[in-house]
KEDO-802617 format. One record per residue: z, x, y of N, C-alpha, C, CB in turn; residue in one letter. Coordinates in steps of 0.02 Angstrom, whole numbers, padded with zeros to 5 digits, always signed. Atoms other than C-alpha are relative to their C-alpha. Glycine has a CB too. Layout:
# residues N
ZXYZXYZXYZXYA...
# end
This chain:
# residues 168
-00058-00017+00040-00428-00446+01063+00035+00061+00031-00019+00014-00074M-00039-00054-00029-00290-00335+01132-00002+00061-00048+00073-00022+00013E+00007-00061+00040-00307-00153+01071+00069+00023-00023-00035+00056+00040Q-00064-00019+00030-00155-00134+00958+00002-00029-00071+00061-00024+00042R-00015+00034+00063-00092-00175+00785+00075-00005-00005-00031+00037-00061Y-00071+00016+00003+00077-00243+00737+00034+00025-00063+00009-00073+00005S-00032-00017+00064+00105-00198+00555-00052+00027-00048+00036-00061-00030M+00037-00022+00058+00038-00102+00407+00040-00024-00060-00011+00079-00001V-00034+00025+00060+00080-00187+00242-00026+00037-00061-00009-00076-00008T+00019-00034+00062+00081-00088+00081+00015-00045-00059+00038+00068-00006L-00010+00037+00062+00057-00181-00082+00033+00046-00051-00067-00028-00028G-00039-00042+00046+00187-00113-00204+00014-00036-00065+00066+00022+00034V-00017+00030+00065+00231-00141-00387+00068-00033+00002-00001+00053-00055R-00069+00023+00001+00417-00165-00353+00028+00010+00071+00043+00038-00054D-00023-00004-00069+00479-00205-00177+00067+00036+00005+00006-00070+00031V-00066-00032-00003+00659-00152-00214-00005+00076-00011+00047-00031-00052A+00008-00071+00014+00606+00016-00287-00035+00035+00058-00039+00011-00066A+00035-00029-00056+00485+00048-00144+00046+00007+00061-00062-00042+00019A-00048-00002-00055+00622+00007-00018+00047+00060-00008+00041-00066+00004K-00044-00057+00015+00736+00135-00102-00035+00066+00016+00024-00002-00074I+00038-00061-00014+00599+00267-00091-00002+00014+00075-00072-00005-00028F+00006-00011-00072+00572+00242+00096+00068+00012+00033-00035-00060+00033Y-00068-00015-00025+00760+00237+00128+00020+00072-00017+00051-00050-00031Q-00014-00070+00019+00771+00405+00036-00034+00049+00047-00022+00013-00072A+00030-00043-00051+00655+00473+00171+00043+00002+00063-00070-00026+00018L-00044+00003-00059+00794+00431+00294-00017-00059+00045-00005+00064+00039G+00021+00057-00041+00713+00271+00358+00048-00058-00012-00073-00021-00015W-00044+00058+00004+00815+00115+00395-00042-00064+00000+00050+00000+00058R+00035+00064+00004+00751-00056+00342+00026-00047+00054+00008-00032-00070A-00018+00054-00047+00750-00199+00468+00041-00051-00040-00064-00033+00033V-00040+00051+00034+00884-00326+00424-00042-00063-00007+00067-00014+00040K+00042+00058+00015+00786-00465+00340+00018-00021-00071-00077+00016+00008F-00027+00022+00064+00853-00569+00196-00056-00026-00045+00052-00054+00011D+00052+00020+00048+00715-00569+00064-00007+00054-00053-00068-00012+00036S+00013-00048+00054+00688-00489-00105-00076+00011-00009+00031-00024-00066K+00072-00002+00008+00500-00517-00088-00037+00044+00050-00027-00068+00004D+00032-00039-00053+00464-00417+00070+00054+00041+00036-00039-00046+00050V-00046-00044-00036+00544-00276+00168-00038+00031+00058+00030+00056-00047C+00032-00029-00059+00508-00203+00340+00038+00061+00025-00005-00052+00056F-00027-00058-00034+00536-00035+00425-00032+00003+00068-00012+00066-00041F+00027-00007-00068+00518-00018+00613-00025+00071+00009+00053-00019+00054R+00032-00065-00012+00399+00124+00657-00022+00001+00073-00061+00011-00049M+00016+00007-00071+00409+00127+00846-00017-00072+00014-00059+00048+00021G+00018+00069-00015+00318-00028+00907-00033-00036-00058-00047-00001+00060P+00036+00027+00058+00240-00058+00735+00049-00007-00059-00060+00046-00020V-00039+00007+00061+00313-00119+00570-00039+00026-00059+00020-00073-00011L+00027-00015+00066+00284-00048+00397+00029-00053-00045+00017+00073-00024L-00023+00052+00045+00293-00192+00274-00012+00021-00072-00035-00065+00014G+00007-00009+00072+00320-00180+00086-00001-00069-00031+00057+00046-00030L+00009+00066+00028+00258-00330-00012-00030+00009-00069-00046-00046+00046Y+00027-00005+00067+00217-00358-00194-00076+00004+00001+00022-00060-00042G+00073-00012+00001+00041-00295-00233-00038-00063-00020-00017+00057-00048R+00035+00060+00022-00011-00452-00328+00005-00056+00052+00029-00025-00067A-00010+00052-00051+00063-00567-00195-00042+00014+00062+00074-00005+00019A+00040-00018-00059-00024-00471-00055-00074-00014-00014+00010+00074+00018L+00070+00014+00017-00191-00480-00145-00014-00075-00002-00017+00032-00069A+00008+00073+00003-00168-00666-00179-00001-00030+00070+00056-00032-00042A-00003+00025-00068-00124-00696+00003-00068+00011+00035+00056+00034+00039D+00065-00015-00030-00290-00614+00052-00058-00031-00040-00009+00075+00005A+00053+00030+00041-00385-00708-00085-00038+00052-00041-00047-00038+00043G+00033-00054+00037-00423-00547-00181+00033+00011-00068+00002+00064+00041L-00026-00021+00064-00399-00480-00357+00045+00060+00013-00057+00018-00050D-00047-00055-00011-00247-00365-00361-00022+00065-00031+00067-00019-00026A+00023-00062+00032-00336-00239-00473+00055+00035-00037-00028+00046+00052G-00056-00032+00034-00176-00208-00568-00020+00031-00067+00056-00050-00011L+00022-00028+00064-00274-00170-00726-00037+00067+00009-00045-00049-00036D+00037-00062-00014-00353-00017-00642+00044+00062-00006-00031-00004+00069K-00043-00058+00011-00204+00095-00682+00035+00023+00062-00040+00057-00028G-00040-00020-00058-00070+00112-00552+00063+00035-00025+00017-00061+00044L-00060-00029+00030+00050+00202-00669+00021+00064+00034-00012+00013-00074A-00018-00063-00033+00042+00372-00584+00001-00010+00075-00049+00056-00020D-00004+00009-00073+00090+00389-00402-00057+00034+00037+00065+00026+00025S+00057-00031-00034-00057+00503-00362-00057-00051+00003-00024+00066-00038A+00054+00049-00005-00202+00399-00298-00051+00009-00057-00035+00005+00068P+00049-00002+00055-00321+00355-00441-00069+00020+00026-00003-00067-00036Q+00062-00018-00034-00468+00368-00322+00014-00009+00074-00062-00043-00024K-00011+00007-00072-00481+00385-00135-00028-00066+00023-00032+00059+00038F+00021+00066-00022-00488+00213-00057-00018-00002+00074+00054-00051-00014N+00022-00003-00070-00531+00273+00118+00055-00008+00051-00050-00053+00012G-00056+00009-00047-00357+00255+00194+00054+00053-00012+00029-00071-00006V-00060-00042+00003-00220+00380+00232+00043-00019+00059-00019+00077+00001A-00048+00014-00052-00066+00339+00331+00026+00068+00023+00059-00047-00024I-00021-00066-00025-00010+00483+00443+00068-00002+00033-00052+00027+00048A-00062-00013-00035+00157+00547+00502-00009+00068+00033+00063-00001-00048W+00008-00063-00036+00148+00681+00637+00067+00028+00020-00045-00010+00062N-00060-00034-00021+00284+00808+00665-00012+00041+00062+00025+00046-00056G+00004-00039-00061+00321+00916+00815-00011+00074-00014+00064-00009+00040R+00009-00071+00017+00302+01081+00719-00021+00005-00074+00065+00040+00013S+00016-00012+00070+00244+01158+00556+00063-00007-00042-00030+00071-00010E-00064+00008+00037+00428+01164+00504+00016-00074-00012+00057+00033+00040A-00010+00072+00011+00437+00974+00529-00042-00024-00058-00019-00039+00064D+00045+00019+00055+00288+00955+00411+00030+00021-00067-00070+00030+00009V-00029-00026+00063+00368+01066+00278+00062-00040-00020+00018+00074+00008D-00061+00037+00015+00534+00974+00292-00015-00072-00022+00045-00002+00062A+00017+00069+00018+00453+00801+00285-00030-00003-00071-00050-00030+00051A+00028-00001+00067+00352+00846+00130+00054+00012-00052-00055+00055-00006L-00055-00014+00046+00507+00918+00046+00043-00063-00011+00044+00057+00028K-00039+00062+00004+00603+00757+00085-00037-00052-00042+00015-00027+00070T+00040+00049+00037+00461+00648+00018-00001+00016-00075-00072-00003+00027A+00002-00019+00070+00448+00746-00144+00069-00012-00033-00020+00075-00008I-00067+00012+00026+00637+00740-00168+00014-00074-00010+00052+00030+00047A-00010+00073+00004+00630+00551-00142-00042-00031-00055-00017-00033+00066A+00040+00026+00055+00501+00532-00282-00075-00003+00013+00023-00068-00016G+00072-00002-00014+00332+00558-00199-00034+00053-00044-00014+00015+00075A+00039-00050+00035+00193+00657-00283-00037+00041+00052-00050-00033-00050T+00036-00044-00046+00127+00808-00189-00074-00002-00019+00027+00072-00003L+00072+00004+00011-00061+00783-00171-00033+00065+00024-00031-00061+00036V+00027-00062-00029-00099+00934-00060+00056+00034+00038-00062-00014+00047K-00053-00035-00037+00027+01065-00004-00020+00011+00073+00015+00068-00033P+00013-00012-00071+00044+01093+00183-00033+00068+00008+00066-00003+00041A+00037-00061-00013-00076+01223+00249-00035-00005+00067-00051+00015-00056Q+00041-00001-00061-00170+01276+00404-00066-00034-00017-00011+00074+00027K+00061+00038+00013-00322+01164+00422-00054+00018+00052+00014-00075+00001V+00058-00021-00039-00496+01186+00496+00002-00020+00073-00062-00028-00031F+00000+00023-00069-00461+01088+00655+00056+00032+00042+00008-00076+00001W-00050-00037-00038-00318+01204+00706+00071-00022-00010-00016-00005+00070G-00068+00025+00013-00169+01107+00642+00026+00023-00067+00001-00075+00003G-00035-00017+00061-00060+01109+00489+00017-00066-00034+00065+00043+00012Y-00014+00065+00032-00051+00968+00361+00000+00005-00075-00051-00051+00022S-00001+00009+00072-00019+00914+00184+00001-00075-00015+00061+00035-00033G+00002+00070+00020-00025+00752+00085+00047-00013-00058-00072-00020-00019Y-00037+00024+00059+00089+00655-00031-00021-00072-00014+00077+00006+00011F+00010+00070+00019+00071+00492-00125+00069-00030-00014-00047-00007-00063A-00064+00033+00014+00216+00370-00125-00001-00025-00072+00012-00059+00050D-00001+00020+00070+00272+00298-00293-00052-00053-00019+00067-00026-00017P+00053+00048+00014+00137+00163-00278-00069+00028+00011+00010-00062+00041D+00064-00032-00008-00001+00288-00244-00029-00002+00070-00048-00031-00046G+00024+00001-00069-00017+00259-00056+00001+00071+00029+00043-00048+00044H+00009-00068-00025-00082+00418+00025+00028+00008+00070-00073+00019-00002L-00030-00016-00065+00018+00491+00170-00020+00071+00019+00077-00007-00002W+00011-00066-00028-00039+00637+00277+00061+00017+00042-00066+00004+00042E-00055-00024-00042+00102+00739+00354-00029+00059+00038+00064+00021-00044V+00038-00049-00039+00032+00841+00498+00036+00021+00064-00067-00029+00018A-00018-00025-00066+00067+00947+00649-00066+00016+00035+00047+00064-00004Y+00060-00013-00040-00068+00946+00783+00022+00034+00064-00040-00067+00015N-00023-00037-00059-00039+01082+00914-00033-00023+00065-00013+00073-00009P+00035+00025-00059-00158+00991+01033+00029-00066+00025-00074-00007-00015F-00032+00062-00018-00052+00833+01038+00074+00012+00014-00008-00052-00057W-00073-00001-00009+00124+00800+01098+00027-00066-00028+00020+00010+00075T-00035+00060+00023+00249+00676+01031+00056-00013+00050+00028+00007-00074I-00050+00014-00052+00353+00591+01165+00067-00018-00030-00024-00056+00046D-00068+00014+00023+00537+00546+01155+00006-00063-00042+00046-00005+00060E-00001+00061+00041+00494+00377+01076-00034+00011-00067-00034-00057+00037T+00037-00014+00062+00393+00460+00938-00074-00016+00005+00029-00039-00056G+00071+00016-00009+00226+00405+01011-00041+00065+00005-00011-00043+00063A+00045-00057-00004+00082+00527+00987-00042-00007+00063-00046+00003-00064V+00040-00001-00062-00001+00574+01152-00060+00044-00014+00043+00026+00062I+00062-00036+00016-00182+00624+01122-00025+00039+00060-00053-00049-00023V+00024-00034-00061-00230+00668+01301+00038-00028+00060-00077-00009+00008A-00032+00023-00061-00154+00657+01474-00051-00036+00043+00032+00059+00039D+00041+00038-00046-00227+00527+01591+00046-00026+00055-00039-00059-00035A-00044+00021-00054-00161+00475+01762+00030-00069-00009-00036+00003+00064P-00025+00068+00004-00141+00292+01717+00017-00024-00070-00051-00046+00030D-00019+00020+00067-00108+00292+01530+00017+00062-00041-00056-00041-00034S-00018-00058+00040-00036+00403+01395-00060+00031-00035+00052-00019-00051P+00059-00027+00034-00208+00424+01315-00062-00015+00042-00008-00031-00071D+00064+00013-00034-00380+00444+01392-00038-00051-00043-00042+00067+00009A+00037+00052+00036-00486+00293+01345-00074+00004+00019+00028-00070+00016Q+00071+00005-00014-00674+00285+01328-00016-00070+00027-00042+00015-00063E+00024+00065-00025-00762+00147+01425-00037-00034-00058-00048+00009+00063D+00030+00036+00057-00813+00014+01298-00075-00006+00007+00031-00069-00005A+00072+00007-00010-00986-00001+01376-00038+00066-00002-00013-00035+00065D+00037-00062-00007-01033+00179+01412+00022+00054-00050+00008+00027+00070T-00025-00051+00045-00925+00278+01288+00027+00061+00037-00054+00021-00047G-00025-00056-00040-00870+00391+01432+00072-00012+00021-00043+00011+00061E-00069+00006-00024-00693+00428+01488-00001-00025+00072+00036+00069-00005A-00003+00026-00068-00640+00338+01647+00006+00057+00051+00059-00050+00007P-00002-00051-00053-00658+00434+01810+00068+00003+00032-00053-00014+00054A
# end
């Protein structure tokens, strides 16, 4: 399997309302004629918004809608946070301010963190957790791609799948 992913799909209560929230962040939806699904291009990846019940049914799962999704703050941590990385601490502060103004719930204010960066968290109106971070050890190229480490033949150093060591 090729090492990449194509899309992250968020199950939402109301696709139209979720689309408005993400547009209020300044994001532009991909032109696609459907009231049931919406897409935002995120570099080479898509962010999809799809009805929570429909997404669960598509996967053959219970939507869990009776578990209380009324508040936008996550009811419990489900092990996933989506991240947006800025180029500075000021980018983080501005992004969090924009998200809150658009209707997000502040989960954790931006602050210096143990690993040397600066980050905070918000929950979108459907409770999806977003980390907004600045990592002074990474760079973000002109396309918005995060560069973790410099390597002569790729933007990121890769461990060898067999040995776990970086290539020579």
